[in-house]
C-alpha positions, 0 to 999 in steps of 0.5 A, spaced: 500 500 500 502 506 498 502 510 504 503 517 501 496 518 499 493 515 505 491 521 510 488 521 517 487 528 517 488 534 512 494 538 513 490 544 515 487 539 521 494 537 523 496 544 523 490 546 527 491 541 532 498 543 533 497 550 534 491 551 538 490 550 545 486 543 546 480 546 550 479 551 544 479 545 539 474 541 544 470 547 544 471 547 552 473 555 553 467 556 557 469 551 563 471 554 570 479 556 571 479 550 576 476 545 571 482 548 566 487 547 571 485 540 573 484 538 566 491 541 564 494 537 571 491 531 568 493 532 561 500 533 564 500 527 568 498 523 562 504 525 558 509 524 563 506 517 564 507 516 557 514 518 557 516 514 563 513 508 559 517 510 553 524 511 557 522 504 561 521 500 554 528 503 551 532 500 557 534 493 558 534 490 565 541 492 568 539 499 565 533 499 568 536 498 575 541 503 574 535 508 572 531 506 578 537 507 583 538 514 580 530 516 581 531 514 588 537 518 589 533 524 586 539 527 582 537 530 576 543 531 573 545 524 574 538 522 571 539 527 565 546 524 564 544 517 564 539 518 559 543 522 554 548 516 555 543 512 552 541 517 547 534 518 550 532 525 549 526 527 554 524 533 551 523 530 544 519 524 548 515 529 551 513 533 545 512 527 541 507 524 547 504 531 547 502 531 540 500 524 540 495 525 546 492 531 543 491 528 537 488 522 540 483 527 544 481 530 538 480 524 534 475 521 540 472 528 541 470 528 533 467 521 534 463 523 540 461 529 536 459 525 529 455 520 534 451 526 537 450 529 530 447 522 527 442 521 533 440 528 532 
């Protein structure tokens, strides 16, 4: 199959997802500041969990033990150096996971909206 002709979203839709705030994309601008804060905290935690899983998946058993020891020591410089030595770019993983998360939420939102319009 030639994947160059297959598109899940148009370029404009992708740019919209990347450029806009998620609450704007979800038509949720009217929620309270408290709800926004809670939403962003949950989103941040979900993205962090995804990054942790991706880091864990890239480590072998002995590296994982080293990593856990560094976490227990809470030495951020050593943790950063360790990940760099394994060619793991945390900032890049965070950006990738944030984009994936945002697009997944948009996809779910569109599915819900399309089901609402079918029922109407």
